[in-house]
C-alpha positions as CSV (number, residue, x, y, z in Angstrom):
1,X,3.0,-20.3,19.9
2,X,-0.1,-18.0,19.6
3,X,-2.8,-18.0,22.1
4,X,-6.5,-18.7,21.1
5,X,-7.0,-14.9,21.6
6,X,-4.1,-14.1,19.2
7,X,-5.7,-16.5,16.5
8,X,-9.1,-15.0,17.1
9,X,-7.7,-11.3,16.4
10,X,-5.7,-12.6,13.3
11,X,-9.1,-13.7,11.9
12,X,-11.6,-11.1,13.1
13,X,-9.3,-8.0,12.4
14,X,-6.7,-9.1,10.2
15,X,-3.5,-8.7,12.4
16,X,-1.9,-9.5,15.8
17,X,1.1,-8.1,17.5
18,X,2.6,-10.6,19.9
19,X,5.5,-9.9,22.5
20,X,7.6,-13.2,23.5
21,X,7.0,-15.3,20.5
22,X,10.6,-15.6,20.2
23,X,13.0,-16.3,23.2
24,X,15.3,-13.7,24.1
25,X,18.4,-16.1,23.6
26,X,17.2,-16.4,20.0
27,X,16.7,-12.8,19.4
28,X,20.2,-12.2,20.8
29,X,21.5,-14.6,18.1
30,X,19.5,-13.3,15.4
31,X,20.7,-9.7,15.9
32,X,24.2,-10.7,16.0
33,X,23.9,-12.9,12.9
34,X,22.1,-9.8,11.0
35,X,24.9,-7.4,12.2
36,X,27.5,-10.1,10.9
37,X,26.1,-10.2,7.7
38,X,25.9,-6.5,7.3
39,X,29.4,-6.1,8.4
40,X,30.4,-8.6,5.7
41,X,28.5,-6.7,3.0
42,X,26.2,-9.5,2.6
43,X,22.8,-7.7,2.2
44,X,21.7,-6.3,-0.9
45,X,19.2,-3.4,-2.0
46,X,15.7,-4.9,-2.1
47,X,13.6,-4.6,-5.3
48,X,9.9,-3.9,-5.8
49,X,7.5,-5.6,-8.2
50,X,8.2,-9.1,-9.9
51,X,9.1,-10.3,-13.4
52,X,9.9,-7.7,-16.0
53,X,8.5,-4.9,-13.7
54,X,11.0,-5.6,-11.0
55,X,13.0,-2.5,-10.0
56,X,15.0,-1.1,-7.4
57,X,14.1,2.4,-6.3
58,X,15.2,3.6,-2.9
59,X,12.4,6.3,-2.9
60,X,9.8,3.5,-2.8
61,X,11.8,0.9,-0.6
62,X,15.1,1.7,0.9
63,X,16.2,-1.5,2.7
64,X,18.8,-4.1,2.1
65,X,18.1,-7.7,2.5
66,X,19.4,-11.4,2.8
67,X,17.2,-14.4,2.7
68,X,17.5,-16.7,5.7
69,X,18.3,-20.1,4.7
70,X,19.5,-23.1,7.0
71,X,23.6,-23.1,7.5
72,X,25.4,-25.6,9.3
73,X,27.8,-23.3,10.8
74,X,24.8,-20.7,11.8
75,X,22.4,-22.7,13.9
76,X,20.4,-19.9,14.6
77,X,19.0,-19.7,11.1
78,X,17.8,-23.4,11.5
79,X,16.2,-22.8,14.7
80,X,14.5,-19.7,13.7
81,X,13.0,-21.4,10.5
82,X,12.2,-24.4,12.5
83,X,10.1,-22.3,15.0
84,X,8.2,-20.6,12.4
85,X,7.5,-23.9,10.8
86,X,5.9,-25.2,13.9
87,X,3.9,-21.9,14.0
88,X,2.9,-22.6,10.3
89,X,1.5,-26.1,11.3
90,X,-0.3,-24.4,14.3
91,X,-2.0,-21.9,12.1
92,X,-3.0,-24.9,9.7
93,X,-4.2,-26.9,12.5
94,X,-6.4,-23.9,14.0
95,X,-7.4,-22.1,10.9
96,X,-7.0,-24.4,8.1
97,X,-5.2,-22.2,5.9
98,X,-3.3,-24.7,3.6
99,X,0.0,-22.9,4.4
100,X,2.7,-24.9,2.5
101,X,5.8,-23.3,3.7
102,X,7.5,-20.2,5.2
103,X,10.1,-17.9,3.8
104,X,11.9,-15.0,5.4
105,X,14.6,-12.5,5.2
106,X,16.6,-10.1,7.2
107,X,16.1,-6.4,6.4
108,X,18.1,-3.6,7.4
109,X,16.7,0.1,6.8
110,X,19.5,2.9,6.9
111,X,18.8,6.3,8.3
112,X,16.1,8.1,6.0
113,X,14.8,5.0,4.5
114,X,11.3,3.7,4.3
115,X,9.0,1.4,2.3
116,X,5.9,2.9,0.7
117,X,2.2,1.7,1.2
118,X,1.8,-1.5,-0.3
119,X,0.3,-5.1,-0.1
120,X,2.3,-8.2,0.2
121,X,0.5,-10.3,-2.3
122,X,1.1,-9.9,-5.9
123,X,-1.6,-9.8,-8.4
124,X,-0.6,-12.9,-10.5
125,X,0.4,-15.0,-7.4
126,X,-1.8,-15.8,-4.5
127,X,0.6,-17.7,-2.5
128,X,1.3,-15.4,0.2
129,X,-1.2,-15.7,3.1
130,X,-0.1,-14.6,6.2
131,X,2.6,-12.1,6.4
132,X,5.2,-11.9,9.5
133,X,7.4,-9.4,11.0
134,X,10.1,-9.8,13.8
135,X,12.0,-6.8,15.0
136,X,15.5,-6.8,16.1
137,X,16.1,-3.3,17.6
138,X,17.3,-2.9,21.1
139,X,16.6,0.3,23.1
140,X,14.0,1.6,20.2
141,X,11.7,4.5,21.1
142,X,8.8,5.9,19.1
143,X,10.8,9.0,18.1
144,X,13.5,6.5,16.2
145,X,10.6,6.3,13.8
146,X,10.6,2.9,11.5
147,X,7.2,2.3,12.6
148,X,5.4,-0.5,10.6
149,X,1.8,1.4,9.6
150,X,-1.1,-0.8,9.0
151,X,-4.1,0.8,7.2
152,X,-7.2,-0.8,8.7
153,X,-10.7,0.0,7.9
154,X,-11.2,1.6,11.4
155,X,-7.9,3.6,11.1
156,X,-4.2,3.3,11.0
157,X,-2.2,1.3,13.4
158,X,1.5,1.7,14.1
159,X,3.7,-0.7,15.5
160,X,7.0,0.0,16.9
161,X,9.8,-2.2,15.9
162,X,11.2,-3.0,19.5
163,X,13.4,-5.9,20.0
164,X,11.3,-9.0,20.3
165,X,7.9,-7.6,19.0
166,X,6.3,-9.7,16.2
167,X,3.5,-9.0,13.9
168,X,1.2,-11.4,11.8
169,X,-1.4,-10.0,9.2
170,X,-3.3,-11.2,6.3
171,X,-0.9,-10.7,3.2
172,X,-3.8,-10.0,0.5
173,X,-5.9,-7.4,2.5
174,X,-3.5,-5.5,4.9
175,X,-2.0,-2.3,3.3
176,X,1.0,-1.1,5.1
177,X,4.0,0.8,5.0
178,X,7.4,1.2,6.9
179,X,7.8,4.8,8.1
180,X,10.8,6.6,7.6
181,X,13.4,5.7,10.2
182,X,15.9,7.7,12.0
183,X,18.3,5.1,12.9
184,X,19.5,1.8,11.2
185,X,16.5,-0.6,11.5
186,X,16.7,-4.2,11.8
187,X,14.1,-6.7,11.1
188,X,13.1,-10.2,9.9
189,X,10.2,-10.0,7.3
190,X,8.5,-13.4,6.4
191,X,5.4,-15.0,4.6
192,X,3.5,-18.1,5.4
193,X,2.8,-19.3,1.8
194,X,0.0,-21.8,0.3
195,X,0.6,-23.5,-3.0
196,X,-0.8,-21.2,-5.7
197,X,-4.2,-21.7,-7.0
198,X,-3.6,-22.7,-10.5
199,X,-6.2,-22.4,-13.2
200,X,-7.9,-25.8,-14.4
201,X,-6.7,-26.8,-17.9
202,X,-9.5,-28.0,-20.1
203,X,-8.3,-31.3,-22.0
204,X,-10.1,-31.8,-25.3
205,X,-12.4,-34.9,-24.8
């Protein structure tokens, strides 16, 4: 779970970077699962936008993804989702965010790929509240590229995607990008979501 200091940082500056949030055995299993899905050609090129504006353009976003759903033959997925759901409950208890559920996908960026600067919340959908990233890259160095760059009022912050590093940030306000990677880069991207705030309907009296 997050410490009180971690929660304070998420509230006061909009992001927090955490080591040790996921245990080593679980990280090892997630790496193996992601690699197995990639070997089976089970990841698909990611898109940007939504609805009629949804498009696949590797110059904007170059990763391939696979959504993480519970599977009886792959217990690591269920354990990961259970841990993040427990974190959702803790965020609600401590910060009263009204988070309704958590969703996540694996992402693999091939060498030369990245993801241009953007925010995670859609203009017509306010459900995404806190973004989450977990990195699955053993023996990663800054020279390998692929950092998550956050654009903050005080300047840029780069997060190196080393195995076990996790980041949480506010979906609506933190612009970010994935810098060009020099090696295949594995991660989990996720979102803690609340129920959308729907407009009130006026019923004739």
